[in-house]
C-alpha positions as CSV (number, residue, x, y, z in Angstrom):
1,M,20.0,21.5,33.2
2,V,19.3,19.6,30.0
3,K,15.6,19.7,29.0
4,K,13.7,16.7,27.7
5,V,11.9,17.2,24.4
6,M,9.6,14.3,23.4
7,C,9.0,13.7,19.7
8,V,5.9,11.6,19.0
9,F,5.1,10.2,15.6
10,G,3.3,7.2,14.0
11,T,3.4,7.4,10.2
12,R,6.1,7.3,7.6
13,P,5.7,11.0,6.6
14,E,6.0,12.0,10.3
15,A,9.2,10.0,10.6
16,V,10.7,11.6,7.5
17,K,9.9,15.1,8.7
18,L,10.8,14.7,12.3
19,A,14.0,12.7,11.7
20,P,16.0,15.9,10.9
21,V,14.6,17.5,14.1
22,V,15.6,14.5,16.2
23,H,19.1,14.7,14.8
24,A,19.3,18.4,15.5
25,L,18.1,17.8,19.0
26,Q,20.8,15.2,19.5
27,E,23.4,17.9,18.6
28,S,22.0,20.4,21.1
29,K,23.8,20.9,24.4
30,L,20.6,22.1,26.1
31,L,18.1,19.5,24.9
32,K,17.6,15.7,25.0
33,P,15.2,14.0,22.5
34,I,12.9,11.3,23.7
35,V,11.4,9.4,20.7
36,V,8.0,7.8,21.1
37,L,6.2,5.8,18.3
38,T,2.5,5.1,18.0
39,A,3.2,3.1,14.8
40,Q,0.2,4.0,12.7
41,H,2.3,2.8,9.8
42,R,4.1,-0.2,11.3
43,E,6.3,-1.5,8.5
44,M,6.8,1.7,6.7
45,L,7.7,3.4,9.9
46,D,10.3,0.8,10.8
47,Q,12.0,1.4,7.4
48,M,12.3,5.1,8.1
49,L,13.9,4.6,11.5
50,A,16.5,2.3,10.0
51,W,17.4,4.7,7.2
52,F,17.6,7.7,9.5
53,E,19.3,5.7,12.3
54,I,16.8,6.6,15.0
55,K,16.1,4.3,17.9
56,P,12.8,4.8,19.7
57,D,12.7,5.1,23.5
58,Y,9.1,3.9,23.6
59,D,7.2,1.9,20.9
60,L,3.5,1.9,21.7
61,D,2.6,-0.2,18.6
62,L,-1.0,0.9,18.7
63,M,-2.3,0.1,15.2
64,Q,-4.8,-2.7,14.7
65,Q,-6.5,-4.0,11.5
66,R,-9.5,-1.8,10.4
67,Q,-9.2,0.2,13.6
68,S,-11.7,3.1,13.7
69,L,-10.5,6.7,14.2
70,P,-12.3,7.0,17.6
71,E,-10.6,3.8,18.7
72,L,-7.1,5.0,17.6
73,T,-7.6,8.4,19.1
74,A,-8.5,6.9,22.5
75,R,-5.6,4.5,22.4
76,V,-3.1,7.2,21.6
77,I,-4.4,9.5,24.4
78,T,-4.4,6.8,27.1
79,S,-1.1,5.2,26.1
80,I,0.9,8.5,25.6
81,D,-0.5,9.8,28.9
82,K,1.3,7.0,30.7
83,V,4.5,7.8,29.0
84,F,4.2,11.5,29.9
85,S,3.7,10.6,33.5
86,E,6.9,8.5,33.5
87,V,9.1,10.7,31.4
88,K,7.8,14.2,32.5
89,P,9.0,15.9,29.3
90,D,9.6,19.7,29.2
91,M,8.0,19.9,25.7
92,L,6.2,17.7,23.1
93,L,7.1,18.1,19.5
94,V,4.6,16.8,16.9
95,Q,4.6,17.1,13.1
96,G,1.7,17.5,10.7
97,D,-1.9,16.4,10.9
98,T,-2.4,12.8,11.8
99,T,-4.5,11.3,14.5
100,T,-1.3,10.7,16.5
101,V,-0.5,14.4,16.3
102,M,-3.9,15.6,17.5
103,A,-4.4,13.0,20.2
104,A,-0.8,13.3,21.6
105,S,-1.2,17.1,21.7
106,L,-4.5,16.8,23.6
107,A,-2.9,14.4,26.1
108,A,0.0,16.8,26.6
109,H,-2.4,19.6,27.2
110,Y,-4.1,17.6,30.0
111,Q,-0.7,17.3,31.7
112,K,0.2,21.0,31.0
113,I,3.1,20.1,28.8
114,P,3.8,22.7,26.1
115,V,3.4,21.5,22.5
116,G,5.5,22.5,19.6
117,H,3.9,22.0,16.2
118,V,6.2,21.3,13.2
119,E,4.6,22.1,9.8
120,A,2.0,24.4,11.4
121,G,-0.5,26.5,9.5
122,L,-1.5,24.4,6.6
123,R,-5.1,24.8,5.6
124,T,-7.6,23.8,2.8
125,E,-10.5,25.6,4.5
126,D,-12.6,22.4,4.0
127,R,-13.0,20.6,7.3
128,Y,-13.8,17.3,5.5
129,N,-11.1,17.4,2.9
130,P,-8.6,16.0,3.6
131,F,-10.3,13.9,6.2
132,P,-9.6,13.7,9.1
133,E,-6.3,15.7,8.6
134,E,-7.8,19.2,8.2
135,M,-9.4,19.3,11.6
136,A,-6.5,17.4,13.2
137,R,-4.1,20.2,12.3
138,R,-6.6,22.9,13.3
139,L,-7.1,21.4,16.7
140,T,-3.4,20.9,17.1
141,T,-2.9,24.6,16.4
142,R,-5.2,25.5,19.3
143,L,-3.3,23.1,21.6
144,S,0.2,24.3,20.7
145,S,2.3,26.8,22.4
146,I,4.8,27.3,19.6
147,H,4.3,27.0,15.9
148,F,6.9,26.2,13.2
149,A,5.4,27.3,9.9
150,P,7.0,26.0,6.7
151,T,6.0,28.9,4.4
152,Q,4.9,32.5,4.6
153,R,1.4,31.4,3.6
154,A,1.3,29.1,6.6
155,V,2.3,32.0,8.8
156,D,-0.5,34.1,7.2
157,N,-3.0,31.3,7.8
158,L,-2.2,31.3,11.5
159,R,-2.5,35.1,11.7
160,K,-6.0,34.9,10.2
161,E,-6.9,32.6,13.1
162,A,-5.4,35.1,15.6
163,I,-2.3,32.9,16.2
164,T,0.5,35.5,16.3
165,E,2.7,34.6,19.3
166,N,5.6,32.1,19.0
167,V,5.1,31.6,15.3
168,Y,8.3,31.0,13.3
169,L,8.9,30.7,9.6
170,T,11.3,27.8,9.3
171,G,10.9,26.0,5.9
172,N,9.8,22.4,5.7
173,T,11.9,19.7,7.3
174,V,11.0,17.3,4.5
175,I,13.5,19.2,2.3
176,D,16.2,18.6,5.0
177,A,15.5,14.9,4.9
178,L,15.3,14.7,1.1
179,L,18.6,16.6,0.5
180,D,20.3,14.3,3.0
181,T,18.9,11.3,1.3
182,I,19.9,12.4,-2.2
183,Q,23.5,12.9,-1.1
184,R,23.6,9.5,0.6
185,L,22.0,7.8,-2.4
186,K,25.1,8.4,-4.4
187,N,26.8,5.6,-2.5
188,H,23.8,3.4,-1.9
189,H,22.9,0.4,-4.1
190,I,19.2,0.2,-5.1
191,D,17.8,-3.3,-5.9
192,Q,15.9,-2.8,-9.2
193,A,13.9,-6.0,-8.5
194,Q,11.6,-4.1,-6.0
195,F,10.3,-2.1,-9.0
196,G,8.9,-5.2,-10.7
197,K,8.8,-5.0,-14.5
198,I,9.6,-1.3,-14.5
199,D,12.3,-0.2,-17.0
200,F,13.4,3.4,-16.3
201,S,15.7,3.4,-19.3
202,K,13.1,2.2,-21.9
203,Y,9.9,3.9,-20.8
204,R,8.6,7.2,-19.5
205,V,7.7,6.0,-16.0
206,L,4.9,7.7,-14.1
207,L,5.1,7.2,-10.3
208,V,1.8,7.0,-8.5
209,T,0.7,7.1,-4.8
210,A,-2.9,7.2,-3.8
211,H,-4.4,6.0,-0.6
212,R,-6.2,8.9,1.2
213,R,-9.3,8.1,3.1
214,E,-11.5,10.7,1.2
215,N,-10.6,8.9,-2.1
216,W,-11.7,5.5,-0.9
217,G,-14.3,3.9,-3.1
218,K,-15.4,5.8,-6.1
219,G,-12.4,8.1,-6.1
220,M,-10.0,5.2,-6.1
221,D,-12.0,3.5,-8.8
222,E,-11.8,6.6,-11.0
223,I,-8.0,6.9,-10.4
224,A,-7.5,3.3,-11.4
225,L,-9.5,3.7,-14.7
226,A,-7.6,6.9,-15.5
227,L,-4.2,5.2,-15.1
228,K,-5.3,2.4,-17.3
229,Q,-6.4,4.8,-20.1
230,I,-3.1,6.7,-19.9
231,A,-1.2,3.5,-20.3
232,D,-3.4,2.3,-23.1
233,E,-3.0,5.5,-25.1
234,F,0.8,5.9,-24.6
235,D,2.7,2.8,-25.4
236,D,6.0,4.4,-24.3
237,V,4.6,4.9,-20.7
238,Q,4.9,2.5,-17.7
239,I,3.0,3.3,-14.5
240,L,4.6,2.4,-11.2
241,Y,2.2,2.2,-8.3
242,P,3.7,1.2,-4.9
243,I,0.3,0.3,-3.4
244,H,-0.7,0.9,0.1
245,K,-1.3,-2.0,2.4
246,N,-4.9,-0.9,3.1
247,P,-7.3,-3.6,1.6
248,I,-9.8,-0.9,0.7
249,V,-7.3,0.7,-1.6
250,R,-6.3,-2.6,-3.1
251,E,-9.9,-3.5,-3.8
252,S,-10.2,-0.6,-6.3
253,I,-6.7,-0.8,-7.9
254,E,-5.8,-4.5,-8.3
255,P,-8.6,-5.6,-10.6
256,V,-7.8,-2.8,-13.1
257,F,-4.1,-3.3,-13.0
258,N,-4.1,-7.1,-13.2
259,G,-2.8,-8.4,-16.5
260,H,-1.8,-5.1,-18.0
261,P,1.8,-5.3,-19.2
262,R,2.7,-1.6,-18.4
263,L,0.6,-1.1,-15.2
264,V,3.0,-2.3,-12.4
265,L,1.9,-2.7,-8.8
266,V,4.6,-3.3,-6.2
267,E,4.5,-3.5,-2.4
268,P,5.1,-0.2,-0.6
269,L,8.6,1.0,-1.2
270,D,11.1,2.1,1.5
271,Y,11.7,5.8,1.6
272,V,15.1,5.4,-0.1
273,P,14.0,3.5,-3.2
274,F,11.0,5.7,-3.4
275,V,13.2,8.8,-3.6
276,Y,15.2,6.9,-6.3
277,A,12.0,6.2,-8.2
278,M,11.0,9.8,-8.0
279,Q,14.4,10.8,-9.4
280,K,14.0,8.3,-12.3
281,S,10.3,9.0,-13.0
282,H,8.9,11.3,-15.7
283,F,6.4,12.9,-13.4
284,V,4.4,12.0,-10.3
285,L,0.6,11.5,-9.6
286,T,-0.2,11.6,-6.0
287,D,-2.8,12.3,-3.3
288,S,0.0,12.7,-0.7
289,G,1.0,16.0,0.8
290,G,4.7,15.4,1.3
291,I,5.4,14.4,-2.3
292,Q,4.0,17.7,-3.4
293,E,6.9,19.2,-1.5
294,E,9.6,16.7,-2.4
295,A,9.1,16.3,-6.1
296,P,9.9,19.9,-7.1
297,T,13.3,19.6,-5.5
298,L,14.0,16.7,-8.0
299,G,12.5,18.7,-10.9
300,K,9.5,16.4,-11.3
301,P,6.0,17.8,-12.1
302,V,3.2,16.7,-9.8
303,L,-0.4,16.0,-10.6
304,V,-2.4,16.1,-7.4
305,L,-5.1,13.5,-7.2
306,R,-7.3,15.5,-4.9
307,T,-9.9,18.3,-5.3
308,N,-7.9,20.7,-3.2
309,T,-4.5,21.0,-1.4
310,E,-3.2,22.5,1.8
311,R,0.0,23.2,-0.1
312,P,-1.1,25.8,-2.7
313,E,2.4,27.2,-2.9
314,A,3.3,24.3,-5.3
315,I,0.2,25.1,-7.5
316,E,1.0,28.8,-7.5
317,A,4.7,28.3,-8.2
318,G,3.7,26.0,-11.1
319,S,5.4,22.8,-10.0
320,A,2.1,21.0,-9.3
321,K,-1.4,21.0,-10.8
322,I,-4.7,19.7,-9.2
323,A,-5.9,16.9,-11.5
324,G,-8.9,16.0,-9.3
325,I,-10.3,12.5,-8.8
326,K,-12.3,12.1,-11.9
327,K,-11.0,10.0,-14.8
328,T,-11.4,12.7,-17.4
329,G,-9.5,15.3,-15.4
330,I,-6.6,13.0,-14.5
331,V,-6.3,11.8,-18.1
332,S,-6.4,15.3,-19.5
333,A,-3.7,16.6,-17.1
334,A,-1.4,13.6,-17.8
335,K,-1.8,13.9,-21.6
336,E,-0.8,17.6,-21.3
337,L,2.5,16.6,-19.7
338,L,3.1,13.7,-22.0
339,T,2.5,15.6,-25.2
340,S,3.7,19.2,-24.5
341,K,7.5,19.6,-23.9
342,D,6.9,23.3,-23.1
343,I,4.4,22.6,-20.4
344,Y,6.5,19.8,-19.0
345,N,9.7,21.8,-18.9
346,R,8.0,24.8,-17.3
347,M,6.7,22.6,-14.5
348,A,10.0,20.8,-14.1
349,S,12.1,23.9,-13.8
350,V,10.2,25.6,-10.9
351,K,12.3,26.4,-7.8
352,N,11.0,24.5,-4.7
353,P,8.9,26.9,-2.6
354,F,9.2,24.8,0.6
355,G,12.6,25.3,2.0
356,D,16.4,25.3,1.9
357,G,17.3,22.3,4.0
358,K,17.9,24.2,7.2
359,A,14.5,24.0,8.8
360,A,15.4,21.5,11.6
361,K,18.2,23.7,13.0
362,R,15.9,26.7,13.0
363,I,13.3,24.8,14.9
364,V,15.7,23.5,17.6
365,T,17.1,27.0,18.0
366,E,13.6,28.3,18.9
367,V,12.9,25.3,21.1
368,E,16.1,26.1,23.1
369,K,14.9,29.7,23.6
370,F,11.4,28.7,24.5
371,I,12.1,26.2,27.3
372,S,15.5,27.3,28.6
């Protein structure tokens, strides 16, 4: 009998990283995927589904303007519980560390549905940084029956917490998605207008993403001022910032960027043009987790706009460096890459430590064994 595996996700990174798993499930003769969206990132999520050709079976559309974390958590639990009762899945698969992941896993536990956690074992050892993601993934670990760890360090982190059964080293599915996208980009037209005044042929373009909750306010203010100083000091540099929809982020960034000829704000990019922009950029500054994994595959150094990272493999390998959230630290790290060819080339040539593009197949193989 074919078993039903429900994949629940709500954000763009979750969609990117679960898309290869959904495709691998579709190829399985033993499993049937059921795709459920919570839509934490409504527009960006829809873009991902179109690119990866995934049609949801259920779209809960839960996100509301300025919704609090308790409100979102409650809405995910109660809404997904109804879907569980209707579908009666044999397993739930979740990815990462969002509120969707934690809440859906708890709801599954209440109905005694086993949970499989993709990208298990990431830790910063600081429960409030990143917030609320660090505790979301720790709680999901305790609720999960099977753990798909992307790196050996993630396996070791789980072992330290006495999680040793049903732990599998798979690599990270983000590399599966990225390699597929790079191949398809060769035959895909990219509209340059969506990058605003950016000229990849004339300038060294620095690509920026920053939106994490723990950076709101003073952290975002410092990031904005750092980017302006970098642009002011290097007249051959343009900075491309696809800015998050969140008004709190925009309140810090827009006043600093407005009127500057080489500070370019654009609306959030679809995944495909974003990958294209990464390919064309000189290096990347980000507080995102997934980009720390993607950029090394493209040979792009990463400056991490955070005080720590749950992906220390990139730091240790040398493809990424923590720049922090203070203006002086960010400017100093960027100057180093902009002025030293040796440092830049060393960071750009590091082999990606996060996988080989076959993670999704490994995950589905273990799911087949687990619920067959």
